[in-house]
Residue, then its C-alpha position, 0 to 999 in steps of 0.5 A: m338379854d343376858e343368860n341370867l334373865i333368860f333362866d329367870l324367865v324360864r323358871q318363872a314360866l315353869w312355875i306359872a305352868v305348875r300353878m296353872s296345871a295344879p288344880l286339874l292334876i290334883v282333881a285327877l289324882v283324887a278322883g283316880v284314888v277314889i275310883g281305884l279304891f271303889q273298884a278294889l272294894t267292889s271288884v268292879q273292873e270297868m274301864t269306863l268307870t275310871f275314864v268318864p268320872k275323871i274326865g267329867l270332874m276335870l272338865a268341871v274344874f277346868w271350867v271353874s278355874m279358867s279365870f284363875m288360869t287366864s289372870l295368872l298367864a295374863g299377869f305374867f305376860t303384862d308384868r314380865l314379858i311385855p316390858l322386856i319386849e318394849g325395852g328391847 
């Protein structure tokens, strides 16, 4: 294995990590902005108001996108890593 192959694998692995975490991070960002605007407009400063809906939405999105994440990670392993392991 030369270093170019290792750098390419690390780059692809990081891109896979970004693609897997993007749905959760986008939902957390949107929920945080919406809840922050709601708190600013109504002057309600309750900590559970920011925490509970954001966690609930992230759990729902994680449950919905689990098959996407699993297929993405399994595809990376079967297409890139397992042939490298088998080839030596």
